[in-house]
DSSP file (Angstrom, degrees, kcal/mol; ACC not computed):
  #  RESIDUE AA STRUCTURE BP1 BP2  ACC     N-H-->O    O-->H-N    N-H-->O    O-->H-N    TCO  KAPPA ALPHA  PHI   PSI    X-CA   Y-CA   Z-CA
    1    1 A M              0   0    0      0, 0.0     2,-0.1     0, 0.0     0, 0.0   0.000 360.0 360.0 360.0 129.3  -10.3   16.5    7.7
    2    2 A S        -     0   0    0      1,-0.1     0, 0.0     0, 0.0     0, 0.0  -0.438 360.0 -96.8 -79.2 155.3   -6.9   15.5    9.3
    3    3 A K        -     0   0    0     -2,-0.1    -1,-0.1     1,-0.1     2,-0.1  -0.504  40.1-122.9 -74.4 134.8   -4.6   13.3    7.5
    4    4 A P        -     0   0    0      0, 0.0     2,-0.3     0, 0.0    -1,-0.1  -0.434  26.8-106.8 -76.1 155.4   -4.8    9.6    8.5
    5    5 A A     >  -     0   0    0      1,-0.1     4,-2.1    -2,-0.1     5,-0.2  -0.605  16.0-135.9 -80.5 138.1   -1.8    7.8    9.8
    6    6 A V  H  > S+     0   0    0     -2,-0.3     4,-2.6     1,-0.2     5,-0.2   0.902 105.8  55.6 -60.2 -40.7   -0.3    5.2    7.4
    7    7 A A  H  > S+     0   0    0      1,-0.2     4,-2.3     2,-0.2    -1,-0.2   0.878 107.5  49.7 -64.2 -37.9    0.1    2.7   10.3
    8    8 A E  H  > S+     0   0    0      2,-0.2     4,-2.0     1,-0.2    -1,-0.2   0.914 111.7  46.4 -68.3 -41.9   -3.6    3.0   11.0
    9    9 A L  H  X S+     0   0    0     -4,-2.1     4,-2.4     2,-0.2    -2,-0.2   0.894 112.9  50.6 -67.2 -37.8   -4.7    2.4    7.4
   10   10 A M  H  X S+     0   0    0     -4,-2.6     4,-2.4     2,-0.2    -2,-0.2   0.906 110.2  49.9 -63.8 -43.4   -2.3   -0.5    7.1
   11   11 A A  H  < S+     0   0    0     -4,-2.3    -1,-0.2    -5,-0.2    -2,-0.2   0.887 113.1  47.3 -65.0 -37.3   -3.7   -2.1   10.3
   12   12 A E  H >< S+     0   0    0     -4,-2.0     3,-0.6     1,-0.2    -2,-0.2   0.908 113.5  46.8 -66.0 -44.5   -7.1   -1.7    9.0
   13   13 A A  H 3< S+     0   0    0     -4,-2.4     2,-0.4     1,-0.2    -2,-0.2   0.844 116.7  43.1 -70.0 -32.7   -6.3   -3.1    5.6
   14   14 A F  T 3< S+     0   0    0     -4,-2.4    -1,-0.2    -5,-0.2    -2,-0.1  -0.462  78.1 167.0-117.6  59.6   -4.4   -6.2    6.9
   15   15 A T    X   -     0   0    0     -3,-0.6     3,-2.3    -2,-0.4    -3,-0.1  -0.280  51.2-103.8 -71.3 159.1   -6.6   -7.4    9.7
   16   16 A S  T 3  S+     0   0    0      1,-0.3    -1,-0.1     4,-0.0    -2,-0.0   0.703 118.6  58.5 -59.4 -21.5   -5.9  -10.8   11.2
   17   17 A G  T 3  S+     0   0    0      2,-0.1    -1,-0.3     3,-0.0     2,-0.2   0.499  86.6  98.7 -86.4  -3.6   -9.0  -12.3    9.5
   18   18 A R  S <  S-     0   0    0     -3,-2.3     3,-0.1     1,-0.1    -4,-0.0  -0.498  86.9 -96.2 -85.9 150.6   -7.7  -11.4    6.0
   19   19 A D        -     0   0    0     -2,-0.2    -1,-0.1     1,-0.1    -2,-0.1  -0.411  54.9 -95.9 -58.3 140.1   -6.0  -13.9    3.7
   20   20 A P        -     0   0    0      0, 0.0     2,-0.3     0, 0.0    -1,-0.1  -0.239  38.6-161.2 -62.6 146.5   -2.2  -13.5    4.0
   21   21 A R        -     0   0    0     -3,-0.1     2,-0.0    -7,-0.0    -3,-0.0  -0.877  25.8 -99.4-121.1 155.1   -0.3  -11.3    1.5
   22   22 A S     >  -     0   0    0     -2,-0.3     4,-2.4     1,-0.1     5,-0.2  -0.315  31.5-112.3 -69.9 157.6    3.5  -11.4    0.8
   23   23 A A  H  > S+     0   0    0      1,-0.2     4,-2.0     2,-0.2    -1,-0.1   0.824 119.5  54.5 -57.7 -32.6    5.8   -8.8    2.3
   24   24 A E  H  > S+     0   0    0      2,-0.2     4,-1.7     1,-0.2    -1,-0.2   0.891 106.8  49.4 -70.5 -39.6    6.3   -7.4   -1.1
   25   25 A Y  H  > S+     0   0    0      2,-0.2     4,-1.8     1,-0.2    -2,-0.2   0.930 112.7  47.4 -62.5 -48.2    2.6   -6.9   -1.7
   26   26 A I  H  X S+     0   0    0     -4,-2.4     4,-2.5     1,-0.2    -2,-0.2   0.879 109.7  53.4 -62.1 -39.2    2.2   -5.2    1.7
   27   27 A A  H  X S+     0   0    0     -4,-2.0     4,-2.3     1,-0.2    -1,-0.2   0.874 106.6  53.3 -63.9 -36.1    5.2   -3.0    1.0
   28   28 A G  H  X S+     0   0    0     -4,-1.7     4,-1.4     2,-0.2    -1,-0.2   0.879 109.0  47.3 -63.9 -41.4    3.6   -2.0   -2.2
   29   29 A V  H  X S+     0   0    0     -4,-1.8     4,-2.0     1,-0.2     3,-0.2   0.934 114.1  48.8 -66.9 -44.6    0.3   -0.9   -0.4
   30   30 A R  H  X S+     0   0    0     -4,-2.5     4,-2.9     1,-0.2     5,-0.3   0.871 104.3  59.6 -66.5 -35.0    2.5    1.0    2.1
   31   31 A S  H  X S+     0   0    0     -4,-2.3     4,-1.5     1,-0.2    -1,-0.2   0.901 108.4  44.3 -61.1 -40.3    4.5    2.8   -0.6
   32   32 A I  H  X S+     0   0    0     -4,-1.4     4,-3.0    -3,-0.2     5,-0.2   0.921 114.0  49.1 -70.2 -45.3    1.3    4.4   -2.1
   33   33 A L  H  X S+     0   0    0     -4,-2.0     4,-2.5     1,-0.2     5,-0.4   0.900 112.2  47.8 -62.9 -40.8   -0.1    5.4    1.3
   34   34 A E  H  X>S+     0   0    0     -4,-2.9     6,-1.9     2,-0.2     4,-1.6   0.833 112.8  50.0 -68.0 -32.8    3.2    6.9    2.4
   35   35 A N  H  X5S+     0   0    0     -4,-1.5     4,-1.3    -5,-0.3    -2,-0.2   0.960 115.8  41.5 -67.3 -52.4    3.4    8.8   -1.0
   36   36 A C  H  <5S+     0   0    0     -4,-3.0    -2,-0.2     1,-0.2    -3,-0.2   0.875 127.2  30.0 -66.1 -39.5   -0.2   10.1   -0.7
   37   37 A I  H  <5S+     0   0    0     -4,-2.5    -3,-0.2    -5,-0.2    -2,-0.2   0.859 135.4  21.8 -94.6 -40.8   -0.1   11.0    3.0
   38   38 A E  H  <5S-     0   0    0     -4,-1.6    -3,-0.2    -5,-0.4    -2,-0.2   0.520  96.2-119.1-108.9  -7.7    3.5   11.9    3.7
   39   39 A G     << +     0   0    0     -4,-1.3    -4,-0.3    -5,-0.6    -3,-0.1   0.660  53.1 164.4  79.7  15.0    4.9   12.7    0.2
   40   40 A A        -     0   0    0     -6,-1.9    -1,-0.2     1,-0.1     2,-0.1  -0.377  41.4-107.8 -73.2 146.0    7.5   10.0    0.3
   41   41 A A        -     0   0    0     -2,-0.1     2,-0.6     1,-0.1    -1,-0.1  -0.399  27.3-128.9 -68.3 147.2    9.1    9.0   -2.9
   42   42 A I        +     0   0    0     -2,-0.1     2,-0.5    -7,-0.0    -1,-0.1  -0.889  28.5 179.4-102.8 124.7    8.1    5.7   -4.5
   43   43 A V        -     0   0    0     -2,-0.6   -12,-0.0     2,-0.0    -2,-0.0  -0.990  28.4-131.9-127.2 129.7   11.0    3.5   -5.4
   44   44 A L        -     0   0    0     -2,-0.5     4,-0.1     1,-0.1     9,-0.1  -0.714  18.7-167.5 -80.9 110.8   10.5    0.0   -6.9
   45   45 A P        +     0   0    0      0, 0.0     2,-0.3     0, 0.0    -1,-0.1   0.368  63.1  65.3 -85.6   8.3   12.9   -2.1   -4.8
   46   46 A Y  S    S-     0   0    0      6,-0.1     2,-0.2     7,-0.1     3,-0.1  -0.928  89.1-101.4-129.4 151.1   12.7   -5.1   -7.2
   47   47 A A    >   -     0   0    0     -2,-0.3     3,-1.5     1,-0.1     6,-0.5  -0.495  47.0-105.3 -65.4 131.1   13.7   -5.8  -10.7
   48   48 A L  T 3  S+     0   0    0      1,-0.2    -1,-0.1    -2,-0.2     3,-0.1  -0.299 105.7  36.2 -55.5 142.3   10.8   -5.6  -13.3
   49   49 A G  T 3  S+     0   0    0      1,-0.4    -1,-0.2    -3,-0.1     2,-0.2   0.398  91.8 112.6  92.5  -3.1    9.7   -9.0  -14.4
   50   50 A T  S <> S-     0   0    0     -3,-1.5     4,-2.2     1,-0.1    -1,-0.4  -0.633  77.2-119.1 -97.7 159.6   10.3  -10.7  -11.1
   51   51 A T  H  > S+     0   0    0     -2,-0.2     4,-2.2     1,-0.2     5,-0.2   0.854 115.0  57.6 -64.4 -30.3    7.5  -12.1   -8.9
   52   52 A Q  H  > S+     0   0    0      2,-0.2     4,-2.6     1,-0.2    -1,-0.2   0.926 107.4  45.3 -65.6 -42.4    8.6   -9.7   -6.2
   53   53 A A  H  > S+     0   0    0     -6,-0.5     4,-3.0     2,-0.2     5,-0.2   0.910 111.3  53.0 -65.0 -40.3    8.0   -6.7   -8.4
   54   54 A D  H  X S+     0   0    0     -4,-2.2     4,-2.1     2,-0.2    -2,-0.2   0.898 111.1  46.8 -59.0 -41.8    4.7   -8.1   -9.6
   55   55 A A  H  X S+     0   0    0     -4,-2.2     4,-2.4     2,-0.2    -2,-0.2   0.934 112.9  50.6 -64.9 -47.9    3.5   -8.5   -5.9
   56   56 A F  H  X S+     0   0    0     -4,-2.6     4,-2.0     1,-0.2    -2,-0.2   0.951 112.0  45.2 -59.4 -50.3    4.8   -5.0   -5.1
   57   57 A L  H  X S+     0   0    0     -4,-3.0     4,-1.4     1,-0.2    -1,-0.2   0.867 111.9  52.8 -64.0 -35.4    3.0   -3.4   -8.1
   58   58 A A  H  X S+     0   0    0     -4,-2.1     4,-1.4    -5,-0.2    -1,-0.2   0.893 107.9  51.9 -64.0 -39.5   -0.2   -5.4   -7.2
   59   59 A G  H  X S+     0   0    0     -4,-2.4     4,-2.3     1,-0.2    -2,-0.2   0.879 104.1  57.4 -65.8 -38.4    0.0   -4.0   -3.7
   60   60 A Q  H  X S+     0   0    0     -4,-2.0     4,-1.9     1,-0.2    -1,-0.2   0.854 101.4  56.7 -60.8 -34.9    0.3   -0.5   -5.1
   61   61 A E  H  X S+     0   0    0     -4,-1.4     4,-1.8     2,-0.2    -1,-0.2   0.922 107.4  46.7 -65.6 -43.0   -3.0   -1.0   -6.8
   62   62 A E  H  X S+     0   0    0     -4,-1.4     4,-2.9     1,-0.2    -2,-0.2   0.875 109.1  56.5 -62.1 -37.5   -4.7   -1.8   -3.5
   63   63 A G  H  X S+     0   0    0     -4,-2.3     4,-2.0     1,-0.2    -1,-0.2   0.870 106.3  49.4 -62.0 -34.2   -3.0    1.2   -2.0
   64   64 A R  H  X S+     0   0    0     -4,-1.9     4,-2.6     2,-0.2    -1,-0.2   0.866 109.9  50.8 -67.1 -40.1   -4.6    3.4   -4.6
   65   65 A V  H  X S+     0   0    0     -4,-1.8     4,-2.7     2,-0.2     5,-0.2   0.949 110.0  49.8 -63.9 -48.1   -8.0    1.9   -4.0
   66   66 A I  H  X S+     0   0    0     -4,-2.9     4,-2.0     1,-0.2    -2,-0.2   0.925 112.5  47.3 -56.4 -45.4   -7.6    2.5   -0.2
   67   67 A W  H  X S+     0   0    0     -4,-2.0     4,-2.1     2,-0.2    -1,-0.2   0.898 111.9  50.4 -69.5 -38.2   -6.6    6.2   -0.9
   68   68 A R  H  X S+     0   0    0     -4,-2.6     4,-1.5     1,-0.2    -1,-0.2   0.933 111.8  47.4 -62.3 -44.7   -9.5    6.8   -3.3
   69   69 A E  H  X S+     0   0    0     -4,-2.7     4,-0.6     1,-0.2    -1,-0.2   0.869 111.3  51.2 -64.3 -33.6  -12.0    5.4   -0.9
   70   70 A L  H >< S+     0   0    0     -4,-2.0     3,-0.7    -5,-0.2    -1,-0.2   0.891 108.1  51.7 -67.3 -40.7  -10.6    7.4    1.9
   71   71 A R  H 3< S+     0   0    0     -4,-2.1    -1,-0.2     1,-0.2    -2,-0.2   0.759 103.5  59.0 -69.5 -23.9  -10.8   10.6   -0.2
   72   72 A Q  H 3<        0   0    0     -4,-1.5    -1,-0.2     1,-0.2    -2,-0.2   0.678 360.0 360.0 -78.6 -18.7  -14.5    9.9   -1.0
   73   73 A D    <<        0   0    0     -3,-0.7    -1,-0.2    -4,-0.6    -2,-0.1   0.486 360.0 360.0 -66.0 360.0  -15.5    9.9    2.7
């Protein structure tokens, strides 16, 4: 199985019919997919305890779900 492109997975995850998510949440999803697919380092760009960090970390959880589901196919 070839590696999926991060851009393709992001486009599939955030379709136009989905409820909007913050830029921080979306960045969290992307960080996990880039790490899993491209080996990119994960850096938390926000201070812990802020709403931005919370959104980023929540997005990472979705990124992990996307990656697990992809690996099960």
